[in-house]
mmCIF file of the N, C-alpha and C atoms, coordinates in Angstrom:
data_MODEL
# 
_entry.id   MODEL 
# 
loop_
_atom_site.group_PDB 
_atom_site.id 
_atom_site.type_symbol 
_atom_site.label_atom_id 
_atom_site.label_alt_id 
_atom_site.label_comp_id 
_atom_site.label_asym_id 
_atom_site.label_entity_id 
_atom_site.label_seq_id 
_atom_site.pdbx_PDB_ins_code 
_atom_site.Cartn_x 
_atom_site.Cartn_y 
_atom_site.Cartn_z 
_atom_site.occupancy 
_atom_site.B_iso_or_equiv 
_atom_site.pdbx_formal_charge 
_atom_site.auth_seq_id 
_atom_site.auth_comp_id 
_atom_site.auth_asym_id 
_atom_site.auth_atom_id 
_atom_site.pdbx_PDB_model_num 
ATOM 1   N N  . MET A 1 1  ? 37.117 194.306 127.857 1.00 0.00 ? 1  MET A N  1 
ATOM 2   C CA . MET A 1 1  ? 38.112 194.136 129.071 1.00 0.00 ? 1  MET A CA 1 
ATOM 3   C C  . MET A 1 1  ? 37.730 192.927 130.097 1.00 0.00 ? 1  MET A C  1 
ATOM 4   N N  . VAL A 1 2  ? 36.453 193.060 130.266 1.00 0.00 ? 2  VAL A N  1 
ATOM 5   C CA . VAL A 1 2  ? 35.938 192.131 131.210 1.00 0.00 ? 2  VAL A CA 1 
ATOM 6   C C  . VAL A 1 2  ? 36.005 190.773 130.530 1.00 0.00 ? 2  VAL A C  1 
ATOM 7   N N  . LEU A 1 3  ? 35.823 190.623 129.351 1.00 0.00 ? 3  LEU A N  1 
ATOM 8   C CA . LEU A 1 3  ? 35.736 189.403 128.513 1.00 0.00 ? 3  LEU A CA 1 
ATOM 9   C C  . LEU A 1 3  ? 37.111 188.838 128.493 1.00 0.00 ? 3  LEU A C  1 
ATOM 10  N N  . VAL A 1 4  ? 38.045 189.645 128.385 1.00 0.00 ? 4  VAL A N  1 
ATOM 11  C CA . VAL A 1 4  ? 39.639 189.322 128.309 1.00 0.00 ? 4  VAL A CA 1 
ATOM 12  C C  . VAL A 1 4  ? 39.977 188.737 129.632 1.00 0.00 ? 4  VAL A C  1 
ATOM 13  N N  . ILE A 1 5  ? 39.634 189.321 130.754 1.00 0.00 ? 5  ILE A N  1 
ATOM 14  C CA . ILE A 1 5  ? 39.847 188.737 131.994 1.00 0.00 ? 5  ILE A CA 1 
ATOM 15  C C  . ILE A 1 5  ? 39.361 187.299 132.315 1.00 0.00 ? 5  ILE A C  1 
ATOM 16  N N  . ILE A 1 6  ? 37.949 187.191 131.770 1.00 0.00 ? 6  ILE A N  1 
ATOM 17  C CA . ILE A 1 6  ? 37.315 186.011 131.884 1.00 0.00 ? 6  ILE A CA 1 
ATOM 18  C C  . ILE A 1 6  ? 38.039 185.044 131.140 1.00 0.00 ? 6  ILE A C  1 
ATOM 19  N N  . LYS A 1 7  ? 38.467 185.284 129.766 1.00 0.00 ? 7  LYS A N  1 
ATOM 20  C CA . LYS A 1 7  ? 39.217 184.325 129.006 1.00 0.00 ? 7  LYS A CA 1 
ATOM 21  C C  . LYS A 1 7  ? 40.550 183.890 129.460 1.00 0.00 ? 7  LYS A C  1 
ATOM 22  N N  . VAL A 1 8  ? 41.216 184.923 130.211 1.00 0.00 ? 8  VAL A N  1 
ATOM 23  C CA . VAL A 1 8  ? 42.513 184.550 130.909 1.00 0.00 ? 8  VAL A CA 1 
ATOM 24  C C  . VAL A 1 8  ? 42.210 183.623 132.041 1.00 0.00 ? 8  VAL A C  1 
ATOM 25  N N  . ILE A 1 9  ? 41.182 183.867 132.992 1.00 0.00 ? 9  ILE A N  1 
ATOM 26  C CA . ILE A 1 9  ? 40.879 183.015 134.043 1.00 0.00 ? 9  ILE A CA 1 
ATOM 27  C C  . ILE A 1 9  ? 40.577 181.527 133.594 1.00 0.00 ? 9  ILE A C  1 
ATOM 28  N N  . LEU A 1 10 ? 39.744 181.538 132.438 1.00 0.00 ? 10 LEU A N  1 
ATOM 29  C CA . LEU A 1 10 ? 39.256 180.189 131.858 1.00 0.00 ? 10 LEU A CA 1 
ATOM 30  C C  . LEU A 1 10 ? 40.392 179.354 131.448 1.00 0.00 ? 10 LEU A C  1 
ATOM 31  N N  . GLU A 1 11 ? 41.288 180.117 130.688 1.00 0.00 ? 11 GLU A N  1 
ATOM 32  C CA . GLU A 1 11 ? 42.539 179.403 130.199 1.00 0.00 ? 11 GLU A CA 1 
ATOM 33  C C  . GLU A 1 11 ? 43.416 178.786 131.315 1.00 0.00 ? 11 GLU A C  1 
ATOM 34  N N  . ALA A 1 12 ? 43.533 179.693 132.395 1.00 0.00 ? 12 ALA A N  1 
ATOM 35  C CA . ALA A 1 12 ? 44.384 179.216 133.505 1.00 0.00 ? 12 ALA A CA 1 
ATOM 36  C C  . ALA A 1 12 ? 43.672 178.135 134.159 1.00 0.00 ? 12 ALA A C  1 
ATOM 37  N N  . LEU A 1 13 ? 42.401 178.103 134.330 1.00 0.00 ? 13 LEU A N  1 
ATOM 38  C CA . LEU A 1 13 ? 41.835 176.826 135.093 1.00 0.00 ? 13 LEU A CA 1 
ATOM 39  C C  . LEU A 1 13 ? 41.937 175.746 134.112 1.00 0.00 ? 13 LEU A C  1 
ATOM 40  N N  . ASN A 1 14 ? 41.909 175.827 132.779 1.00 0.00 ? 14 ASN A N  1 
ATOM 41  C CA . ASN A 1 14 ? 41.949 174.858 131.836 1.00 0.00 ? 14 ASN A CA 1 
ATOM 42  C C  . ASN A 1 14 ? 43.384 174.128 132.079 1.00 0.00 ? 14 ASN A C  1 
ATOM 43  N N  . ASP A 1 15 ? 44.323 174.952 132.161 1.00 0.00 ? 15 ASP A N  1 
ATOM 44  C CA . ASP A 1 15 ? 45.669 174.478 132.185 1.00 0.00 ? 15 ASP A CA 1 
ATOM 45  C C  . ASP A 1 15 ? 45.845 173.839 133.477 1.00 0.00 ? 15 ASP A C  1 
ATOM 46  N N  . TRP A 1 16 ? 45.454 174.312 134.513 1.00 0.00 ? 16 TRP A N  1 
ATOM 47  C CA . TRP A 1 16 ? 45.533 173.763 135.835 1.00 0.00 ? 16 TRP A CA 1 
ATOM 48  C C  . TRP A 1 16 ? 44.770 172.390 136.019 1.00 0.00 ? 16 TRP A C  1 
ATOM 49  N N  . ARG A 1 17 ? 43.576 172.354 135.503 1.00 0.00 ? 17 ARG A N  1 
ATOM 50  C CA . ARG A 1 17 ? 42.845 171.035 135.524 1.00 0.00 ? 17 ARG A CA 1 
ATOM 51  C C  . ARG A 1 17 ? 43.645 170.104 134.620 1.00 0.00 ? 17 ARG A C  1 
ATOM 52  N N  . ASN A 1 18 ? 44.192 170.393 133.376 1.00 0.00 ? 18 ASN A N  1 
ATOM 53  C CA . ASN A 1 18 ? 45.094 169.307 132.659 1.00 0.00 ? 18 ASN A CA 1 
ATOM 54  C C  . ASN A 1 18 ? 46.271 168.832 133.502 1.00 0.00 ? 18 ASN A C  1 
ATOM 55  N N  . SER A 1 19 ? 46.978 169.752 134.340 1.00 0.00 ? 19 SER A N  1 
ATOM 56  C CA . SER A 1 19 ? 48.046 169.465 134.935 1.00 0.00 ? 19 SER A CA 1 
ATOM 57  C C  . SER A 1 19 ? 48.053 168.674 136.174 1.00 0.00 ? 19 SER A C  1 
ATOM 58  N N  . ILE A 1 20 ? 46.774 168.199 136.624 1.00 0.00 ? 20 ILE A N  1 
ATOM 59  C CA . ILE A 1 20 ? 46.656 167.449 137.759 1.00 0.00 ? 20 ILE A CA 1 
ATOM 60  C C  . ILE A 1 20 ? 46.567 166.075 137.380 1.00 0.00 ? 20 ILE A C  1 
ATOM 61  N N  . ASP A 1 21 ? 47.313 165.093 138.120 1.00 0.00 ? 21 ASP A N  1 
ATOM 62  C CA . ASP A 1 21 ? 47.265 163.776 138.054 1.00 0.00 ? 21 ASP A CA 1 
ATOM 63  C C  . ASP A 1 21 ? 45.969 163.425 138.810 1.00 0.00 ? 21 ASP A C  1 
ATOM 64  N N  . TRP A 1 22 ? 44.809 163.117 138.168 1.00 0.00 ? 22 TRP A N  1 
ATOM 65  C CA . TRP A 1 22 ? 43.644 162.975 138.835 1.00 0.00 ? 22 TRP A CA 1 
ATOM 66  C C  . TRP A 1 22 ? 43.640 161.466 139.551 1.00 0.00 ? 22 TRP A C  1 
ATOM 67  N N  . ARG A 1 23 ? 44.235 160.500 138.986 1.00 0.00 ? 23 ARG A N  1 
ATOM 68  C CA . ARG A 1 23 ? 44.185 159.245 139.652 1.00 0.00 ? 23 ARG A CA 1 
ATOM 69  C C  . ARG A 1 23 ? 45.020 159.473 141.232 1.00 0.00 ? 23 ARG A C  1 
ATOM 70  N N  . LYS A 1 24 ? 46.091 160.192 141.072 1.00 0.00 ? 24 LYS A N  1 
ATOM 71  C CA . LYS A 1 24 ? 46.706 160.313 142.394 1.00 0.00 ? 24 LYS A CA 1 
ATOM 72  C C  . LYS A 1 24 ? 46.106 161.096 143.363 1.00 0.00 ? 24 LYS A C  1 
ATOM 73  N N  . PHE A 1 25 ? 45.447 162.255 142.651 1.00 0.00 ? 25 PHE A N  1 
ATOM 74  C CA . PHE A 1 25 ? 44.614 163.096 143.480 1.00 0.00 ? 25 PHE A CA 1 
ATOM 75  C C  . PHE A 1 25 ? 43.604 162.300 144.093 1.00 0.00 ? 25 PHE A C  1 
ATOM 76  N N  . LEU A 1 26 ? 42.644 161.642 143.349 1.00 0.00 ? 26 LEU A N  1 
ATOM 77  C CA . LEU A 1 26 ? 41.572 160.763 144.029 1.00 0.00 ? 26 LEU A CA 1 
ATOM 78  C C  . LEU A 1 26 ? 41.938 159.686 144.847 1.00 0.00 ? 26 LEU A C  1 
ATOM 79  N N  . SER A 1 27 ? 43.016 158.971 144.838 1.00 0.00 ? 27 SER A N  1 
ATOM 80  C CA . SER A 1 27 ? 43.629 157.983 145.527 1.00 0.00 ? 27 SER A CA 1 
ATOM 81  C C  . SER A 1 27 ? 44.026 158.535 146.889 1.00 0.00 ? 27 SER A C  1 
ATOM 82  N N  . VAL A 1 28 ? 44.699 159.630 147.051 1.00 0.00 ? 28 VAL A N  1 
ATOM 83  C CA . VAL A 1 28 ? 45.113 160.326 148.170 1.00 0.00 ? 28 VAL A CA 1 
ATOM 84  C C  . VAL A 1 28 ? 43.827 160.727 148.873 1.00 0.00 ? 28 VAL A C  1 
ATOM 85  N N  . LEU A 1 29 ? 42.934 161.327 148.231 1.00 0.00 ? 29 LEU A N  1 
ATOM 86  C CA . LEU A 1 29 ? 41.587 161.942 148.830 1.00 0.00 ? 29 LEU A CA 1 
ATOM 87  C C  . LEU A 1 29 ? 40.892 160.574 149.499 1.00 0.00 ? 29 LEU A C  1 
ATOM 88  N N  . ILE A 1 30 ? 40.574 159.646 148.805 1.00 0.00 ? 30 ILE A N  1 
ATOM 89  C CA . ILE A 1 30 ? 39.878 158.317 149.212 1.00 0.00 ? 30 ILE A CA 1 
ATOM 90  C C  . ILE A 1 30 ? 40.485 157.590 150.292 1.00 0.00 ? 30 ILE A C  1 
ATOM 91  N N  . ILE A 1 31 ? 41.872 157.368 150.216 1.00 0.00 ? 31 ILE A N  1 
ATOM 92  C CA . ILE A 1 31 ? 42.655 156.695 151.316 1.00 0.00 ? 31 ILE A CA 1 
ATOM 93  C C  . ILE A 1 31 ? 42.706 157.711 152.402 1.00 0.00 ? 31 ILE A C  1 
ATOM 94  N N  . GLY A 1 32 ? 42.978 158.872 152.355 1.00 0.00 ? 32 GLY A N  1 
ATOM 95  C CA . GLY A 1 32 ? 43.036 159.917 153.399 1.00 0.00 ? 32 GLY A CA 1 
ATOM 96  C C  . GLY A 1 32 ? 41.629 159.990 154.169 1.00 0.00 ? 32 GLY A C  1 
ATOM 97  N N  . GLY A 1 33 ? 40.590 159.916 153.414 1.00 0.00 ? 33 GLY A N  1 
ATOM 98  C CA . GLY A 1 33 ? 39.263 160.068 153.975 1.00 0.00 ? 33 GLY A CA 1 
ATOM 99  C C  . GLY A 1 33 ? 38.832 158.902 154.826 1.00 0.00 ? 33 GLY A C  1 
ATOM 100 N N  . ILE A 1 34 ? 39.305 157.710 154.170 1.00 0.00 ? 34 ILE A N  1 
ATOM 101 C CA . ILE A 1 34 ? 38.898 156.600 155.140 1.00 0.00 ? 34 ILE A CA 1 
ATOM 102 C C  . ILE A 1 34 ? 39.852 156.626 156.309 1.00 0.00 ? 34 ILE A C  1 
ATOM 103 N N  . ALA A 1 35 ? 41.041 156.942 156.070 1.00 0.00 ? 35 ALA A N  1 
ATOM 104 C CA . ALA A 1 35 ? 41.894 157.068 157.380 1.00 0.00 ? 35 ALA A CA 1 
ATOM 105 C C  . ALA A 1 35 ? 41.349 158.084 158.414 1.00 0.00 ? 35 ALA A C  1 
ATOM 106 N N  . LEU A 1 36 ? 40.930 159.161 157.956 1.00 0.00 ? 36 LEU A N  1 
ATOM 107 C CA . LEU A 1 36 ? 40.480 160.141 158.946 1.00 0.00 ? 36 LEU A CA 1 
ATOM 108 C C  . LEU A 1 36 ? 39.095 159.745 159.564 1.00 0.00 ? 36 LEU A C  1 
ATOM 109 N N  . ALA A 1 37 ? 38.229 159.053 158.608 1.00 0.00 ? 37 ALA A N  1 
ATOM 110 C CA . ALA A 1 37 ? 36.942 158.471 159.306 1.00 0.00 ? 37 ALA A CA 1 
ATOM 111 C C  . ALA A 1 37 ? 37.200 157.479 160.406 1.00 0.00 ? 37 ALA A C  1 
ATOM 112 N N  . VAL A 1 38 ? 38.361 156.572 160.026 1.00 0.00 ? 38 VAL A N  1 
ATOM 113 C CA . VAL A 1 38 ? 38.658 155.591 161.204 1.00 0.00 ? 38 VAL A CA 1 
ATOM 114 C C  . VAL A 1 38 ? 39.255 156.335 162.238 1.00 0.00 ? 38 VAL A C  1 
ATOM 115 N N  . LEU A 1 39 ? 40.023 157.295 162.021 1.00 0.00 ? 39 LEU A N  1 
ATOM 116 C CA . LEU A 1 39 ? 40.684 157.956 163.390 1.00 0.00 ? 39 LEU A CA 1 
ATOM 117 C C  . LEU A 1 39 ? 39.546 158.724 164.028 1.00 0.00 ? 39 LEU A C  1 
ATOM 118 N N  . PHE A 1 40 ? 38.759 159.400 163.508 1.00 0.00 ? 40 PHE A N  1 
ATOM 119 C CA . PHE A 1 40 ? 37.765 160.262 164.280 1.00 0.00 ? 40 PHE A CA 1 
ATOM 120 C C  . PHE A 1 40 ? 36.574 159.484 164.843 1.00 0.00 ? 40 PHE A C  1 
ATOM 121 N N  . SER A 1 41 ? 36.259 158.032 164.367 1.00 0.00 ? 41 SER A N  1 
ATOM 122 C CA . SER A 1 41 ? 35.467 157.251 164.944 1.00 0.00 ? 41 SER A CA 1 
ATOM 123 C C  . SER A 1 41 ? 35.859 156.853 166.365 1.00 0.00 ? 41 SER A C  1 
ATOM 124 N N  . PHE A 1 42 ? 37.251 156.727 166.715 1.00 0.00 ? 42 PHE A N  1 
ATOM 125 C CA . PHE A 1 42 ? 37.777 156.401 167.900 1.00 0.00 ? 42 PHE A CA 1 
ATOM 126 C C  . PHE A 1 42 ? 37.903 157.651 168.767 1.00 0.00 ? 42 PHE A C  1 
ATOM 127 N N  . THR A 1 43 ? 37.960 158.815 168.318 1.00 0.00 ? 43 THR A N  1 
ATOM 128 C CA . THR A 1 43 ? 38.138 159.979 169.226 1.00 0.00 ? 43 THR A CA 1 
ATOM 129 C C  . THR A 1 43 ? 36.941 160.901 169.419 1.00 0.00 ? 43 THR A C  1 
ATOM 130 N N  . ALA A 1 44 ? 37.099 161.567 170.405 1.00 0.00 ? 44 ALA A N  1 
ATOM 131 C CA . ALA A 1 44 ? 35.853 162.563 170.533 1.00 0.00 ? 44 ALA A CA 1 
ATOM 132 C C  . ALA A 1 44 ? 36.350 164.183 170.133 1.00 0.00 ? 44 ALA A C  1 
ATOM 133 N N  . GLU A 1 45 ? 36.687 164.242 168.866 1.00 0.00 ? 45 GLU A N  1 
ATOM 134 C CA . GLU A 1 45 ? 37.015 165.629 168.451 1.00 0.00 ? 45 GLU A CA 1 
ATOM 135 C C  . GLU A 1 45 ? 35.896 166.222 168.167 1.00 0.00 ? 45 GLU A C  1 
ATOM 136 N N  . GLY A 1 46 ? 36.153 167.730 168.196 1.00 0.00 ? 46 GLY A N  1 
ATOM 137 C CA . GLY A 1 46 ? 35.047 168.794 167.763 1.00 0.00 ? 46 GLY A CA 1 
ATOM 138 C C  . GLY A 1 46 ? 34.824 168.827 166.373 1.00 0.00 ? 46 GLY A C  1 
ATOM 139 N N  . VAL A 1 47 ? 33.764 169.346 165.870 1.00 0.00 ? 47 VAL A N  1 
ATOM 140 C CA . VAL A 1 47 ? 33.364 169.151 164.462 1.00 0.00 ? 47 VAL A CA 1 
ATOM 141 C C  . VAL A 1 47 ? 34.325 170.231 163.667 1.00 0.00 ? 47 VAL A C  1 
ATOM 142 N N  . LEU A 1 48 ? 34.835 171.254 164.319 1.00 0.00 ? 48 LEU A N  1 
ATOM 143 C CA . LEU A 1 48 ? 35.691 172.074 163.710 1.00 0.00 ? 48 LEU A CA 1 
ATOM 144 C C  . LEU A 1 48 ? 37.076 171.604 163.432 1.00 0.00 ? 48 LEU A C  1 
ATOM 145 N N  . VAL A 1 49 ? 37.531 170.574 164.299 1.00 0.00 ? 49 VAL A N  1 
ATOM 146 C CA . VAL A 1 49 ? 38.797 169.894 164.173 1.00 0.00 ? 49 VAL A CA 1 
ATOM 147 C C  . VAL A 1 49 ? 38.711 168.926 162.920 1.00 0.00 ? 49 VAL A C  1 
ATOM 148 N N  . ILE A 1 50 ? 37.563 168.219 162.930 1.00 0.00 ? 50 ILE A N  1 
ATOM 149 C CA . ILE A 1 50 ? 37.326 167.301 161.867 1.00 0.00 ? 50 ILE A CA 1 
ATOM 150 C C  . ILE A 1 50 ? 37.166 167.958 160.490 1.00 0.00 ? 50 ILE A C  1 
ATOM 151 N N  . VAL A 1 51 ? 36.475 169.182 160.491 1.00 0.00 ? 51 VAL A N  1 
ATOM 152 C CA . VAL A 1 51 ? 36.157 169.867 159.064 1.00 0.00 ? 51 VAL A CA 1 
ATOM 153 C C  . VAL A 1 51 ? 37.621 170.395 158.751 1.00 0.00 ? 51 VAL A C  1 
ATOM 154 N N  . MET A 1 52 ? 38.481 170.773 159.657 1.00 0.00 ? 52 MET A N  1 
ATOM 155 C CA . MET A 1 52 ? 39.772 171.383 159.091 1.00 0.00 ? 52 MET A CA 1 
ATOM 156 C C  . MET A 1 52 ? 40.707 170.287 158.840 1.00 0.00 ? 52 MET A C  1 
ATOM 157 N N  . ALA A 1 53 ? 40.619 169.003 159.368 1.00 0.00 ? 53 ALA A N  1 
ATOM 158 C CA . ALA A 1 53 ? 41.324 167.810 158.998 1.00 0.00 ? 53 ALA A CA 1 
ATOM 159 C C  . ALA A 1 53 ? 40.966 167.396 157.537 1.00 0.00 ? 53 ALA A C  1 
ATOM 160 N N  . TYR A 1 54 ? 39.726 167.481 157.455 1.00 0.00 ? 54 TYR A N  1 
ATOM 161 C CA . TYR A 1 54 ? 39.488 167.201 155.776 1.00 0.00 ? 54 TYR A CA 1 
ATOM 162 C C  . TYR A 1 54 ? 39.738 168.229 154.806 1.00 0.00 ? 54 TYR A C  1 
ATOM 163 N N  . MET A 1 55 ? 39.774 169.589 155.395 1.00 0.00 ? 55 MET A N  1 
ATOM 164 C CA . MET A 1 55 ? 40.398 170.625 154.363 1.00 0.00 ? 55 MET A CA 1 
ATOM 165 C C  . MET A 1 55 ? 41.723 170.507 154.145 1.00 0.00 ? 55 MET A C  1 
ATOM 166 N N  . VAL A 1 56 ? 42.471 170.016 155.113 1.00 0.00 ? 56 VAL A N  1 
ATOM 167 C CA . VAL A 1 56 ? 44.058 169.683 154.897 1.00 0.00 ? 56 VAL A CA 1 
ATOM 168 C C  . VAL A 1 56 ? 44.156 168.669 154.019 1.00 0.00 ? 56 VAL A C  1 
ATOM 169 N N  . LEU A 1 57 ? 43.248 167.525 154.169 1.00 0.00 ? 57 LEU A N  1 
ATOM 170 C CA . LEU A 1 57 ? 43.420 166.416 153.216 1.00 0.00 ? 57 LEU A CA 1 
ATOM 171 C C  . LEU A 1 57 ? 43.164 166.835 151.929 1.00 0.00 ? 57 LEU A C  1 
ATOM 172 N N  . VAL A 1 58 ? 42.155 167.649 151.586 1.00 0.00 ? 58 VAL A N  1 
ATOM 173 C CA . VAL A 1 58 ? 42.002 168.104 150.274 1.00 0.00 ? 58 VAL A CA 1 
ATOM 174 C C  . VAL A 1 58 ? 43.213 168.851 149.578 1.00 0.00 ? 58 VAL A C  1 
ATOM 175 N N  . ILE A 1 59 ? 43.691 169.763 150.432 1.00 0.00 ? 59 ILE A N  1 
ATOM 176 C CA . ILE A 1 59 ? 44.848 170.615 150.126 1.00 0.00 ? 59 ILE A CA 1 
ATOM 177 C C  . ILE A 1 59 ? 46.163 169.648 149.785 1.00 0.00 ? 59 ILE A C  1 
ATOM 178 N N  . VAL A 1 60 ? 46.212 168.635 150.645 1.00 0.00 ? 60 VAL A N  1 
ATOM 179 C CA . VAL A 1 60 ? 47.397 167.780 150.480 1.00 0.00 ? 60 VAL A CA 1 
ATOM 180 C C  . VAL A 1 60 ? 47.282 166.958 149.128 1.00 0.00 ? 60 VAL A C  1 
ATOM 181 N N  . ALA A 1 61 ? 46.080 166.652 148.970 1.00 0.00 ? 61 ALA A N  1 
ATOM 182 C CA . ALA A 1 61 ? 45.621 165.636 147.795 1.00 0.00 ? 61 ALA A CA 1 
ATOM 183 C C  . ALA A 1 61 ? 45.870 166.564 146.609 1.00 0.00 ? 61 ALA A C  1 
ATOM 184 N N  . LEU A 1 62 ? 45.564 167.719 146.541 1.00 0.00 ? 62 LEU A N  1 
ATOM 185 C CA . LEU A 1 62 ? 45.694 168.794 145.256 1.00 0.00 ? 62 LEU A CA 1 
ATOM 186 C C  . LEU A 1 62 ? 47.286 168.804 145.121 1.00 0.00 ? 62 LEU A C  1 
ATOM 187 N N  . LEU A 1 63 ? 47.895 168.905 146.133 1.00 0.00 ? 63 LEU A N  1 
ATOM 188 C CA . LEU A 1 63 ? 49.486 169.258 145.960 1.00 0.00 ? 63 LEU A CA 1 
ATOM 189 C C  . LEU A 1 63 ? 50.147 167.947 145.569 1.00 0.00 ? 63 LEU A C  1 
ATOM 190 N N  . MET A 1 64 ? 49.649 166.786 146.031 1.00 0.00 ? 64 MET A N  1 
ATOM 191 C CA . MET A 1 64 ? 50.189 165.448 145.641 1.00 0.00 ? 64 MET A CA 1 
ATOM 192 C C  . MET A 1 64 ? 49.609 165.324 144.050 1.00 0.00 ? 64 MET A C  1 
ATOM 193 N N  . GLY A 1 65 ? 48.545 165.809 143.637 1.00 0.00 ? 65 GLY A N  1 
ATOM 194 C CA . GLY A 1 65 ? 48.106 165.535 142.256 1.00 0.00 ? 65 GLY A CA 1 
ATOM 195 C C  . GLY A 1 65 ? 48.866 166.574 141.335 1.00 0.00 ? 65 GLY A C  1 
ATOM 196 N N  . ALA A 1 66 ? 48.995 167.713 141.794 1.00 0.00 ? 66 ALA A N  1 
ATOM 197 C CA . ALA A 1 66 ? 49.490 168.877 140.908 1.00 0.00 ? 66 ALA A CA 1 
ATOM 198 C C  . ALA A 1 66 ? 50.999 168.869 140.750 1.00 0.00 ? 66 ALA A C  1 
ATOM 199 N N  . PHE A 1 67 ? 51.756 168.522 141.807 1.00 0.00 ? 67 PHE A N  1 
ATOM 200 C CA . PHE A 1 67 ? 53.179 168.495 141.800 1.00 0.00 ? 67 PHE A CA 1 
ATOM 201 C C  . PHE A 1 67 ? 53.849 167.028 141.505 1.00 0.00 ? 67 PHE A C  1 
ATOM 202 N N  . LYS A 1 68 ? 52.869 166.061 141.472 1.00 0.00 ? 68 LYS A N  1 
ATOM 203 C CA . LYS A 1 68 ? 53.320 164.752 141.312 1.00 0.00 ? 68 LYS A CA 1 
ATOM 204 C C  . LYS A 1 68 ? 54.413 164.091 142.220 1.00 0.00 ? 68 LYS A C  1 
ATOM 205 N N  . LEU A 1 69 ? 54.234 164.432 143.481 1.00 0.00 ? 69 LEU A N  1 
ATOM 206 C CA . LEU A 1 69 ? 55.097 164.193 144.485 1.00 0.00 ? 69 LEU A CA 1 
ATOM 207 C C  . LEU A 1 69 ? 55.187 162.584 144.705 1.00 0.00 ? 69 LEU A C  1 
# 
């Protein structure tokens, strides 16, 4: 039973990995990271705000890569 669950999870991850447009994902992530670094270099934001902004950037990059927006 456990092996079947692991197999299903691995197949789902493999399908998910193949469905992402990695070029678009990485370009959004790199350009967004540079933009956030420039933005936060001029502002005095807290660490939590910066971490949350980068987490949102990763989610947006995944959505852009996965759904080919």
